[in-house]
C-alpha positions, 0 to 999 in steps of 0.5 A: 052461833046460837041463831046459826045452829037453830037456823031450822027453827021449826025442827025440834032437834035443831032448836034443842042443839042451839039451846045446848050450844048456848048453855054448855059453854056458859059453864066454862065461861063462869070459870073464865070470868073468875080468872079474869077477876082473879087477873085484875085483882092481882095485876090491876089491869087487863091489858096485855102489855101490863100482864105480859110484862116480865116483872108482872109474870114474875110476880104471878109465878111467885105469888100463891094462888089456889089448890097449891098452884101459883097465881099464874097457874090458877089464873091460867087454869081458870081461863082455860076452863072457858077454853074447854067449853068454847073449844068443846074439850072433854068434858064440855064437848057435848054441844058440838056434835049437835051443832051439826043441825045447822046448815052445812056452811055454818058447820064449815065456818062457824064449827070448823074454822072460826067459833071453836078456834076461838078457844084455842086462840085464847089459850095461845094468846095467854100462853105467856101467863100459862107458862110463867112458872114453867122452868123447862124441867117438867111441865107445871101442874096447869100445863100438865092438866092442859096437856092431859085434857087436850091429849085425852079429848084427841083419842076420846073423840076419835074413838067415837068418830070411827062409828058414826054413820052420819057424814057430818057427825064423823067430821063433828067428832073429828073437829073435837079431836083435832082441837084436842091435838092443839090444846095438847100442843099448848099444854107441852109448850109447842106454841108454834105448832099449836097455832100452825095446826090451828090454821091448816085445820081451818082450811081442810076441815072447812073443805070437808064440811062444805064437801059433805054438804055437796054430797048431801045436796047430790044425794037429796037430788037423788031422793027427790028424783026417785022418791026413795025415802032414805037419810041423804046424810047416812053414808051407808045410803051412798057409795059409788058417788066418785063417778056421779060427783067427781069434783066433790070426790077429788077435793073431798079426798084432798081434805080427807088426806090433809086430815089424815096427815098424808105425807109431804103432800098435805098441810095436815102432815106438816102441822100434825107432825110438828106437834108429834116432833115437839112432844117426842123431842121434849120427852112428853112420851104419854102425849106423843103415844096418845096423839100417835094413836089418835092420828092412826084413828083419824086416818081410819075413820077418814078412809072409812068415810071416803070409802063408804061414801064415794067408792064401790057401787051405789047402795040406794037408788038416791045415790045411783041418781045423784049428780055433781052440785053447781059451780057455786058449791064446787068452786069454793071446795077447789079453792080450799083444796089448794089451801089444804095442800099448799099451806103447809109449805109455809111451815116446813122445818128447816132441818127437814131432809131434802125439803128443809130450807127450800122454802123459808119457815115463814110461819115459825118466824112469824108466830114465834116472833110474837112471844117475848123469847123466840121459841127455838125449832125442835131438833129433827129426829127420824122417829116422830116422822116415821110415826107420823108417816106410819100412822097415816098410811097404815090407818088409811090403808086399814080403813079402805081395806076393812070397808071396801066391801062393807054394804050395810051397818049389819056388816060393820064390825064396829056396830054389831054389838049395837045392832045386837042390843 
């Protein structure tokens, strides 16, 4: 990833971003290495078969570790600090927005679907260890810390995304926020929901990054055609691209709706709703409320991005002369758009009204079967469902309402204090 982020090696900002992406996760890696060393000294093995044996987990939960935690909790937290670095969670999130200096396909594959997801995957893979001393009566200290880091990162990054003007920076902070959803789910014990959102997010965020690359490519054509020197990544230099780039618009819209959790029709709705339902069903109110607000902000900045980029009239000559990108760029968008809608159907809860049971909940059975004790699906409740639908539709509508007539940063209420300074 160091080489990919620094691909434009003649550009100082790209070189600096590559170094930052190389060094920042190393902080987490030091603690992760300590956790692995502690794990080996406690169990005499690094094999999952040995570590996840029932007697080994009981021993780790019973033996003391450091900071008043059990050995299992201490090891889980040390390894989790490595996850914080790899998956760009607060406070080691600072490298990921700069990593957008790499080419857009790099952003799509490495920093939406593959590399940053490795941290969440590591947390899921070590889930039996993290929850070894969990009794079902309130979260363990280690789980509480993980849930806090995830929920705080989700809302913290979403508040930054709403004020970004660079089309890729919006998606960069959005990635940090969505990874926070997954980490929060791991912290509250929602193992299947975290894994489900990990997979669905890979499809729609890769779609959005590639879509943003298509937009930038189209606007760059307009820049070269007109000779107008504007930043082709600044959304305030766009507008009206819906008519100029119809395939990019419709696929980007599908990805944006999936990210926002548009009800029923998108994969993002099913996975995000499952996290909220699990938090609600097990009484983790702080996590539930925080993630609901973060989901509202997600829908808001998505509507802002789509409105500023594609709707209204072109705000520059470059946008007016933009054109649709070639099929080599649009075909992958169409394929990913299919998965951004259809993949959610493999994880529809069995008790969901109307749709539950029509399609087998294959994802829950498959992923849940990887644990020694198969996790039960949370009971259906109307309240988290109404919350999911309300924050998604409310955020999308408010974002469109606010930005449909905004023509420059001076009219953007989120940036007026910055411009005054």
